[in-house]
Structure formats: C-alpha cells, structure tokens
MMTF fields as JSON, N, C-alpha, C and O atoms, coordinates in Angstrom:
{
  "mmtfVersion": "1.0.0",
  "mmtfProducer": "UNKNOWN",
  "numBonds": 519,
  "numAtoms": 520,
  "numGroups": 130,
  "numChains": 1,
  "numModels": 1,
  "chainsPerModel": [1],
  "groupsPerChain": [130],
  "chainIdList": ["A"],
  "bondAtomList": [4, 2, 8, 6, 12, 10, 16, 14, 20, 18, 24, 22, 28, 26, 32, 30, 36, 34, 40, 38, 44, 42, 48, 46, 52, 50, 56, 54, 60, 58, 64, 62, 68, 66, 72, 70, 76, 74, 80, 78, 84, 82, 88, 86, 92, 90, 96, 94, 100, 98, 104, 102, 108, 106, 112, 110, 116, 114, 120, 118, 124, 122, 128, 126, 132, 130, 136, 134, 140, 138, 144, 142, 148, 146, 152, 150, 156, 154, 160, 158, 164, 162, 168, 166, 172, 170, 176, 174, 180, 178, 184, 182, 188, 186, 192, 190, 196, 194, 200, 198, 204, 202, 208, 206, 212, 210, 216, 214, 220, 218, 224, 222, 228, 226, 232, 230, 236, 234, 240, 238, 244, 242, 248, 246, 252, 250, 256, 254, 260, 258, 264, 262, 268, 266, 272, 270, 276, 274, 280, 278, 284, 282, 288, 286, 292, 290, 296, 294, 300, 298, 304, 302, 308, 306, 312, 310, 316, 314, 320, 318, 324, 322, 328, 326, 332, 330, 336, 334, 340, 338, 344, 342, 348, 346, 352, 350, 356, 354, 360, 358, 364, 362, 368, 366, 372, 370, 376, 374, 380, 378, 384, 382, 388, 386, 392, 390, 396, 394, 400, 398, 404, 402, 408, 406, 412, 410, 416, 414, 420, 418, 424, 422, 428, 426, 432, 430, 436, 434, 440, 438, 444, 442, 448, 446, 452, 450, 456, 454, 460, 458, 464, 462, 468, 466, 472, 470, 476, 474, 480, 478, 484, 482, 488, 486, 492, 490, 496, 494, 500, 498, 504, 502, 508, 506, 512, 510, 516, 514],
  "bondOrderList": [1, 1, 1, 1, 1, 1, 1, 1, 1, 1, 1, 1, 1, 1, 1, 1, 1, 1, 1, 1, 1, 1, 1, 1, 1, 1, 1, 1, 1, 1, 1, 1, 1, 1, 1, 1, 1, 1, 1, 1, 1, 1, 1, 1, 1, 1, 1, 1, 1, 1, 1, 1, 1, 1, 1, 1, 1, 1, 1, 1, 1, 1, 1, 1, 1, 1, 1, 1, 1, 1, 1, 1, 1, 1, 1, 1, 1, 1, 1, 1, 1, 1, 1, 1, 1, 1, 1, 1, 1, 1, 1, 1, 1, 1, 1, 1, 1, 1, 1, 1, 1, 1, 1, 1, 1, 1, 1, 1, 1, 1, 1, 1, 1, 1, 1, 1, 1, 1, 1, 1, 1, 1, 1, 1, 1, 1, 1, 1, 1],
  "groupList": [{"groupName": "UNK", "atomNameList": ["N", "CA", "C", "O"], "elementList": ["N", "C", "C", "O"], "formalChargeList": [0, 0, 0, 0], "bondAtomList": [1, 0, 2, 1, 3, 2], "bondOrderList": [1, 1, 2], "singleLetterCode": "X", "chemCompType": "L-PEPTIDE LINKING"}],
  "groupTypeList": [0, 0, 0, 0, 0, 0, 0, 0, 0, 0, 0, 0, 0, 0, 0, 0, 0, 0, 0, 0, 0, 0, 0, 0, 0, 0, 0, 0, 0, 0, 0, 0, 0, 0, 0, 0, 0, 0, 0, 0, 0, 0, 0, 0, 0, 0, 0, 0, 0, 0, 0, 0, 0, 0, 0, 0, 0, 0, 0, 0, 0, 0, 0, 0, 0, 0, 0, 0, 0, 0, 0, 0, 0, 0, 0, 0, 0, 0, 0, 0, 0, 0, 0, 0, 0, 0, 0, 0, 0, 0, 0, 0, 0, 0, 0, 0, 0, 0, 0, 0, 0, 0, 0, 0, 0, 0, 0, 0, 0, 0, 0, 0, 0, 0, 0, 0, 0, 0, 0, 0, 0, 0, 0, 0, 0, 0, 0, 0, 0, 0],
  "groupIdList": [1, 2, 3, 4, 5, 6, 7, 8, 9, 10, 11, 12, 13, 14, 15, 16, 17, 18, 19, 20, 21, 22, 23, 24, 25, 26, 27, 28, 29, 30, 31, 32, 33, 34, 35, 36, 37, 38, 39, 40, 41, 42, 43, 44, 45, 46, 47, 48, 49, 50, 51, 52, 53, 54, 55, 56, 57, 58, 59, 60, 61, 62, 63, 64, 65, 66, 67, 68, 69, 70, 71, 72, 73, 74, 75, 76, 77, 78, 79, 80, 81, 82, 83, 84, 85, 86, 87, 88, 89, 90, 91, 92, 93, 94, 95, 96, 97, 98, 99, 100, 101, 102, 103, 104, 105, 106, 107, 108, 109, 110, 111, 112, 113, 114, 115, 116, 117, 118, 119, 120, 121, 122, 123, 124, 125, 126, 127, 128, 129, 130],
  "secStructList": [7, 2, 2, 2, 2, 2, 6, 6, 1, 7, 7, 7, 7, 7, 7, 4, 4, 4, 7, 7, 2, 2, 2, 2, 2, 2, 6, 7, 7, 1, 3, 3, 3, 3, 3, 3, 3, 3, 3, 6, 6, 3, 3, 7, 2, 2, 2, 2, 2, 2, 2, 2, 2, 2, 2, 2, 2, 7, 1, 1, 7, 3, 3, 3, 3, 3, 3, 3, 3, 3, 3, 1, 1, 7, 7, 7, 4, 4, 4, 7, 7, 2, 2, 2, 2, 2, 2, 2, 6, 6, 7, 3, 3, 3, 3, 7, 1, 1, 7, 3, 3, 3, 3, 5, 1, 1, 6, 6, 1, 7, 5, 7, 6, 6, 7, 2, 2, 2, 2, 2, 2, 2, 2, 2, 2, 2, 2, 2, 2, 7],
  "xCoordList": [7.722, 6.791, 7.531, 7.165, 8.577, 9.338, 9.907, 9.878, 10.43, 10.978, 9.904, 10.147, 8.727, 7.636, 7.201, 6.924, 7.142, 6.747, 7.801, 7.469, 9.082, 10.158, 10.114, 10.743, 9.379, 9.236, 8.461, 8.635, 7.61, 6.778, 7.008, 6.804, 7.427, 7.526, 8.946, 9.746, 9.24, 10.456, 10.102, 9.286, 10.701, 10.294, 11.346, 12.544, 10.867, 11.722, 11.019, 9.87, 11.704, 11.15, 11.901, 13.129, 11.162, 11.776, 11.051, 9.853, 11.787, 11.21, 10.782, 11.531, 9.608, 9.065, 9.993, 9.968, 10.786, 11.707, 12.94, 13.7, 13.145, 14.336, 14.054, 14.98, 12.803, 12.462, 11.735, 11.141, 11.798, 11.127, 9.973, 10.149, 8.805, 7.638, 7.892, 7.442, 8.612, 8.827, 9.762, 9.692, 10.644, 11.502, 10.663, 10.889, 9.702, 8.822, 7.886, 7.62, 7.39, 6.445, 7.084, 6.388, 8.4, 9.073, 9.181, 9.331, 9.107, 9.129, 8.185, 8.643, 6.875, 5.926, 5.846, 6.011, 5.595, 5.456, 4.108, 3.197, 3.998, 2.717, 1.762, 0.546, 2.329, 1.531, 2.329, 3.541, 1.638, 2.254, 1.641, 0.419, 2.49, 2.005, 2.42, 3.607, 1.436, 1.688, 1.464, 0.385, 2.481, 2.384, 2.385, 3.092, 1.59, 1.52, 1.207, 0.445, 1.802, 1.383, 0.121, -0.101, -0.677, -1.884, -1.536, -1.023, -1.815, -1.553, -2.876, -3.454, -3.334, -4.601, -5.721, -6.459, -5.83, -6.933, -6.836, -7.829, -5.666, -5.514, -4.117, -3.182, -3.973, -2.63, -1.684, -2.114, -0.416, 0.633, 0.61, 0.459, 0.759, 0.679, 1.83, 1.66, 2.989, 4.106, 3.752, 4.046, 3.123, 2.706, 1.619, 1.667, 0.656, -0.415, 0.169, -0.259, 1.134, 1.765, 2.512, 2.456, 3.212, 3.919, 2.939, 3.189, 1.83, 0.834, 0.291, 0.112, 0.033, -0.472, 0.55, 0.188, 1.827, 2.884, 3.056, 3.246, 2.987, 3.137, 1.999, 2.227, 0.788, -0.358, -0.188, -0.573, 0.383, 0.621, 1.718, 1.689, 2.679, 3.807, 3.458, 4.082, 2.476, 2.104, 1.409, 0.582, 1.759, 1.077, -0.253, -1.219, -0.283, -1.512, -1.467, -0.387, -2.631, -2.648, -1.911, -1.872, -1.336, -0.75, -1.92, -2.98, -1.761, -2.897, -3.453, -4.668, -2.57, -3.05, -2.238, -1.066, -2.903, -2.237, -2.841, -3.935, -2.104, -2.571, -2.05, -1.12, -2.657, -2.283, -1.968, -2.545, -1.035, -0.628, -0.624, -0.171, -1.126, -1.135, -0.486, -0.664, 0.265, 0.727, 0.046, -0.184, -0.266, -0.99, -0.732, -0.283, -1.012, -0.809, -2.089, -2.062, -3.207, -4.49, -5.372, -4.972, -6.555, -7.484, -7.825, -8.007, -7.909, -8.156, -9.608, -10.53, -9.779, -11.094, -11.01, -10.118, -11.909, -11.862, -11.918, -11.517, -12.403, -12.447, -11.039, -10.885, -10.008, -8.632, -8.125, -7.192, -8.72, -8.247, -8.659, -9.541, -8.015, -8.365, -7.444, -7.73, -6.34, -5.358, -5.894, -5.523, -6.744, -7.319, -8.041, -7.88, -8.83, -9.557, -8.583, -8.778, -7.541, -6.54, -5.818, -5.553, -5.505, -4.853, -5.754, -5.295, -7.021, -7.969, -8.192, -8.21, -8.36, -8.594, -7.429, -7.625, -6.227, -5.043, -4.593, -3.496, -5.418, -5.12, -3.931, -3.255, -3.658, -2.494, -2.743, -1.886, -3.901, -4.147, -5.558, -6.505, -5.667, -6.963, -7.772, -8.983, -7.082, -7.749, -6.911, -5.689, -7.579, -6.902, -7.456, -8.67, -6.551, -6.961, -7.996, -7.799, -9.088, -10.239, -9.98, -10.655, -9.042, -8.812, -7.353, -6.465, -7.079, -5.684, -5.126, -5.863, -3.812, -3.151, -2.969, -2.375, -3.475, -3.263, -2.491, -2.882, -1.371, -0.46, -0.395, -0.052, -0.721, -0.667, 0.741, 1.345, 1.255, 2.576, 2.456, 1.446, 3.494, 3.51, 3.535, 2.847, 4.327, 4.321, 4.869, 5.238, 4.923, 5.229, 6.532, 6.604, 7.539, 8.847, 9.222, 10.401, 8.253, 8.533, 8.163, 7.519, 8.574, 8.094, 6.609, 6.02, 6.022, 4.594, 4.309, 5.158, 3.086, 2.652, 2.697, 2.546, 2.901, 2.86, 1.445, 0.472, 1.353, 0.047, -0.351, -1.438, 0.499, 0.184, 0.548, 0.094, 1.369, 1.87, 0.769, 0.907, -0.323, -1.37, -1.984, -2.349, -2.099, -2.628, -1.674, -2.105, -0.377, 0.617, 0.57, 0.595, 0.501, 0.408, -0.824, -0.742, -1.951, -3.196, -3.078, -3.558, -2.451, -2.264, -1.395, -1.716, -0.311, 0.562, -0.213, -0.091, -1.002, -1.821, -2.781, -2.94, -3.419, -4.352, -3.625, -4.158, -2.412, -1.638, -1.309, -1.396, -0.931, -0.656, -1.876, -1.749, -3.046, -4.281, -4.636, -5.091, -4.433, -4.803, -3.961, -4.461, -2.673, -1.745, -1.99, -1.32],
  "yCoordList": [-13.581, -12.542, -11.241, -10.517, -10.943, -9.721, -9.653, -8.597, -10.781, -10.82, -10.519, -9.782, -11.083, -10.852, -9.386, -8.808, -8.79, -7.386, -6.462, -5.408, -6.859, -6.032, -5.954, -5.078, -6.858, -6.79, -5.547, -5.06, -5.027, -3.867, -2.668, -1.525, -2.917, -1.856, -1.719, -2.653, -0.53, -0.316, -0.778, -0.144, -1.868, -2.531, -2.357, -2.508, -2.038, -2.02, -2.861, -2.593, -3.872, -4.755, -4.479, -4.554, -4.161, -3.804, -4.458, -4.734, -4.696, -5.144, -3.902, -2.927, -3.925, -2.759, -2.27, -1.087, -3.13, -2.743, -2.02, -1.439, -2.051, -1.446, -0.107, 0.529, 0.332, 1.569, 2.532, 2.129, 3.793, 4.817, 5.397, 5.709, 5.539, 6.045, 7.37, 7.558, 8.303, 9.604, 9.524, 10.377, 8.513, 8.34, 7.953, 8.459, 7.06, 6.673, 7.82, 8.07, 8.508, 9.608, 10.747, 11.454, 10.934, 12.009, 11.705, 12.623, 10.444, 10.038, 8.841, 7.719, 9.07, 7.957, 7.195, 7.778, 5.903, 5.09, 5.333, 5.906, 4.894, 4.967, 3.895, 4.084, 2.767, 1.688, 1.095, 0.905, 0.809, 0.243, -1.124, -1.274, -2.113, -3.45, -3.712, -3.723, -3.921, -4.152, -5.624, -6.161, -6.266, -7.671, -7.833, -7.122, -8.772, -9.021, -10.477, -11.107, -11.0, -12.319, -12.132, -11.069, -13.141, -13.11, -13.7, -14.815, -12.952, -13.381, -13.318, -12.245, -14.455, -14.559, -13.83, -13.033, -14.12, -13.6, -12.151, -11.58, -11.536, -10.125, -9.874, -10.621, -8.811, -8.466, -8.179, -7.727, -8.443, -8.252, -6.821, -5.866, -6.675, -5.353, -4.436, -3.216, -4.992, -4.162, -3.481, -2.302, -4.225, -3.664, -2.607, -1.535, -2.907, -1.93, -0.636, 0.455, -0.755, 0.431, 1.238, 2.468, 0.533, 1.213, 1.973, 3.122, 1.334, 1.962, 3.239, 4.241, 3.221, 4.422, 5.56, 6.706, 5.243, 6.26, 6.773, 7.969, 5.871, 6.242, 7.166, 8.142, 6.862, 7.709, 9.126, 10.079, 9.275, 10.608, 11.347, 12.575, 10.613, 11.225, 11.626, 12.529, 10.97, 11.261, 12.616, 12.977, 13.36, 14.631, 14.397, 15.131, 13.369, 12.978, 11.477, 10.889, 10.851, 9.393, 8.96, 9.685, 7.776, 7.129, 6.73, 6.367, 6.786, 6.44, 5.028, 4.835, 4.043, 2.66, 1.838, 2.113, 0.818, -0.099, -1.488, -1.655, -2.465, -3.862, -4.529, -4.036, -5.65, -6.331, -7.804, -8.456, -8.3, -9.704, -10.201, -9.502, -11.403, -12.01, -13.384, -14.124, -13.72, -15.091, -15.635, -14.91, -16.909, -17.514, -19.011, -19.598, -19.612, -21.043, -21.806, -23.017, -21.113, -21.765, -21.668, -21.085, -22.228, -22.06, -20.581, -19.886, -20.112, -18.684, -18.323, -19.091, -17.144, -16.568, -15.114, -14.392, -14.669, -13.291, -12.267, -11.119, -12.655, -11.742, -11.319, -10.292, -12.094, -11.743, -10.553, -9.867, -10.31, -9.297, -7.892, -7.27, -7.414, -6.121, -4.995, -3.826, -5.329, -4.309, -3.284, -2.112, -3.683, -2.712, -1.61, -0.429, -1.992, -1.016, -0.137, 1.075, -0.739, 0.009, 1.014, 2.144, 0.605, 1.518, 2.712, 3.854, 2.443, 3.524, 4.436, 5.659, 3.858, 4.655, 5.583, 6.644, 5.189, 5.988, 6.858, 7.416, 6.981, 7.867, 7.441, 8.285, 6.14, 5.644, 5.64, 6.076, 5.155, 4.987, 5.418, 5.258, 5.962, 6.344, 5.108, 5.059, 4.103, 2.877, 1.669, 1.67, 0.64, -0.589, -1.74, -1.893, -2.546, -3.708, -4.506, -4.804, -4.848, -5.44, -6.81, -7.186, -7.548, -8.911, -9.071, -8.882, -9.415, -9.599, -10.928, -11.822, -11.021, -12.304, -12.923, -12.311, -14.127, -14.838, -16.107, -16.913, -16.257, -17.367, -18.228, -17.743, -19.484, -20.393, -20.945, -21.398, -20.9, -21.425, -22.814, -23.158, -23.605, -24.941, -24.824, -25.571, -23.889, -23.528, -22.113, -21.516, -21.578, -20.155, -19.691, -18.555, -20.519, -20.1, -20.827, -20.902, -21.351, -22.152, -21.416, -20.368, -21.973, -21.432, -21.744, -22.471, -21.175, -21.417, -22.847, -23.536, -23.266, -24.614, -24.752, -23.768, -25.964, -26.173, -25.888, -26.035, -25.482, -25.179, -23.717, -23.348, -22.87, -21.444, -20.617, -19.483, -21.195, -20.457, -19.868, -18.721, -20.59, -19.983, -18.726, -17.797, -18.693, -17.498, -16.319, -15.182, -16.603, -15.547, -15.004, -13.79, -15.902, -15.487, -14.608, -13.584, -15.003, -14.248, -12.873, -11.877, -12.818, -11.547, -10.601, -9.42, -11.106, -10.283, -9.767, -8.599, -10.636, -10.217, -9.099, -8.12, -9.246, -8.216, -6.902, -5.823, -6.998, -5.779, -5.059, -3.834, -5.817, -5.212, -4.458, -3.344, -5.05, -4.398, -3.207, -2.177, -3.342, -2.337, -1.078, 0.04, -1.282, -0.138, 0.61, 1.606],
  "zCoordList": [-25.073, -25.446, -25.747, -26.673, -24.964, -25.197, -26.601, -27.232, -27.101, -28.459, -29.494, -30.45, -29.309, -30.261, -30.241, -31.292, -29.066, -28.969, -29.567, -30.108, -29.471, -30.02, -31.546, -32.14, -32.176, -33.63, -34.046, -35.163, -33.167, -33.513, -32.593, -33.003, -31.366, -30.369, -29.837, -29.902, -29.308, -28.533, -27.125, -26.455, -26.668, -25.432, -24.342, -24.578, -23.151, -21.967, -20.917, -20.564, -20.421, -19.405, -18.108, -18.066, -17.059, -15.787, -14.626, -14.693, -13.581, -12.325, -11.559, -11.493, -10.988, -10.3, -9.182, -8.843, -8.621, -7.558, -8.09, -7.316, -9.413, -10.018, -10.697, -11.2, -10.723, -11.426, -10.49, -9.49, -10.839, -10.048, -10.875, -12.053, -10.265, -11.001, -11.704, -12.834, -11.055, -11.688, -12.887, -13.772, -12.939, -14.115, -15.337, -16.436, -15.139, -16.254, -16.604, -17.779, -15.6, -15.836, -16.628, -17.356, -16.495, -17.23, -18.724, -19.53, -19.094, -20.503, -20.657, -20.875, -20.546, -20.516, -21.836, -22.908, -21.755, -22.968, -23.641, -23.044, -24.881, -25.582, -25.073, -25.066, -24.646, -24.073, -22.912, -23.01, -21.822, -20.637, -20.379, -20.367, -20.175, -19.832, -18.387, -18.061, -17.539, -16.118, -15.822, -16.071, -15.296, -14.935, -13.429, -12.714, -12.955, -11.523, -11.26, -11.993, -10.209, -9.763, -8.93, -8.35, -8.881, -8.054, -6.695, -6.607, -5.646, -4.28, -3.512, -3.339, -3.068, -2.33, -3.077, -2.497, -4.37, -5.175, -5.598, -6.048, -5.467, -5.803, -6.381, -6.092, -7.207, -7.692, -6.521, -5.46, -6.728, -5.731, -5.186, -5.949, -3.869, -3.238, -3.661, -3.677, -4.0, -4.46, -5.779, -5.975, -6.673, -7.964, -7.752, -8.355, -6.905, -6.629, -6.06, -6.435, -5.165, -4.599, -5.648, -5.659, -6.527, -7.615, -8.504, -8.867, -8.854, -9.727, -9.088, -9.78, -7.806, -7.121, -7.181, -7.444, -6.937, -7.001, -8.432, -8.654, -9.383, -10.792, -11.226, -11.941, -10.798, -11.128, -10.617, -11.293, -9.434, -8.866, -9.627, -9.72, -10.169, -10.883, -12.314, -12.871, -12.91, -14.303, -14.419, -13.581, -15.474, -15.731, -16.432, -16.227, -17.258, -17.954, -18.201, -18.239, -18.37, -18.567, -19.832, -20.826, -19.772, -20.941, -21.844, -21.333, -23.158, -24.023, -23.812, -23.814, -23.63, -23.566, -22.567, -22.311, -22.01, -21.086, -21.253, -21.793, -20.78, -20.792, -19.527, -18.889, -19.176, -17.941, -18.182, -19.052, -17.382, -17.41, -15.974, -15.067, -15.772, -14.445, -14.503, -15.47, -13.464, -13.292, -12.042, -11.074, -12.082, -10.969, -10.932, -11.916, -9.81, -9.663, -9.421, -9.199, -9.461, -9.198, -10.434, -11.442, -10.36, -11.471, -11.6, -10.6, -12.829, -13.082, -12.797, -13.073, -12.242, -11.992, -12.436, -11.991, -13.295, -13.777, -12.649, -12.843, -11.489, -10.342, -9.911, -9.25, -10.273, -9.917, -10.738, -10.32, -11.877, -12.822, -12.366, -12.957, -11.323, -10.739, -11.182, -10.922, -11.849, -12.185, -13.183, -13.103, -14.11, -15.056, -14.308, -14.619, -13.329, -12.519, -11.74, -11.647, -11.184, -10.42, -11.33, -10.919, -12.553, -13.502, -13.812, -13.838, -14.043, -14.365, -13.161, -13.307, -11.983, -10.767, -10.444, -9.851, -10.828, -10.534, -11.705, -11.672, -12.729, -13.852, -14.679, -15.266, -14.741, -15.485, -16.982, -17.751, -17.407, -18.837, -19.213, -18.444, -20.403, -20.942, -21.3, -21.084, -21.854, -22.301, -21.886, -22.036, -21.362, -20.96, -21.797, -21.938, -22.35, -23.148, -22.368, -21.19, -23.02, -22.333, -21.719, -20.761, -22.233, -21.727, -21.317, -22.149, -20.056, -19.639, -20.142, -20.556, -20.09, -20.301, -18.929, -18.042, -18.751, -17.491, -17.803, -18.647, -17.084, -17.323, -16.063, -14.985, -16.211, -15.069, -14.929, -15.901, -13.706, -13.397, -12.805, -12.192, -12.994, -12.385, -10.867, -10.172, -10.353, -8.938, -8.836, -9.847, -7.639, -7.453, -8.1, -8.569, -8.139, -8.661, -9.948, -10.294, -10.643, -11.835, -13.105, -13.065, -14.232, -15.51, -15.668, -14.869, -16.716, -16.891, -17.318, -17.882, -17.029, -17.416, -18.924, -19.648, -19.397, -20.841, -21.332, -20.593, -22.586, -23.163, -23.049, -23.494, -22.464, -22.303, -23.545, -23.699, -24.424, -25.589, -26.469, -26.893, -26.768, -27.599, -26.978, -27.697, -25.663, -24.99, -25.16, -25.349, -25.09, -25.256, -26.678, -26.884, -27.662, -29.068, -29.294, -29.974, -28.731, -28.886, -28.221, -28.764, -27.065, -26.369, -27.196, -27.325, -27.749, -28.594, -29.81, -30.179, -30.424, -31.574, -31.17, -31.899, -30.01, -29.537, -29.242, -29.501, -28.703, -28.46, -29.759, -29.833, -30.783, -32.089, -32.598, -33.105, -32.468, -32.922, -32.033, -32.528, -30.752, -29.754, -29.891, -29.767, -30.149, -30.234, -31.519, -31.791]
}
C-alpha cells in the first residue's frame, strides 16, 4: 500500500513507538493515516495514547485523516473507534468515512489472502478524499 500511496503523496511510515507527537505537530501532514491492531474489540491502547498526546501537541487539526485496522477475528464495525478518537482529540477536521480493515492469518502473520481488493479500494478512496 505504501508504494501505491507514494505515486501521489509524500509518504512517511512510522511506528508509533519511534516518533514523538510534537515532532509531527511541528510539521503536520495534509493527511494522516492511523493504523491500529484490534485488541479485545478496541484499537490498541498504545495508539490511543499516542493520538491523545498528538492532539494536545497540534496547534490546529490536520485537514484529513483515515484509519486502518488489522484483526484476526470476524470484522465488526463496532471495532472502528479510531475515527471518533481522532475527532475527540482534535486531530483531523475530516476523517475518511470507511476504514480499511485487514484480516490477519494470526497475530504475527501477514494478511489473509483475498485482502488485496480492499487495499486497492482504500487507496482509490484516499486519492479521491485528498
């Protein structure tokens, strides 16, 4: 997905443990994509904590954001809580209405086969959204 996004956007992919919220806030992106694994029906607590700190560091909301989830169970839209968390913390003015959810074979594996069309559709929606 990163390669496809680089065709249109300047892309930086980072692990939340390797970046500081105030570093991003000092030069905010035009669009932010937040990815999280689903843990017991909710986005990962490390990501949620980062989002809260990032919201406090931002001077103004980023124009747009989108969300990606990885999970190992059957998908339930109730898991898609990150959009609300982004809005509540003043991260983005607008969040893409539909997240990308990618099912994994198991917790530490690549995604299940058959996920590629969802990724293609998500990239297409990002192009339109941005």
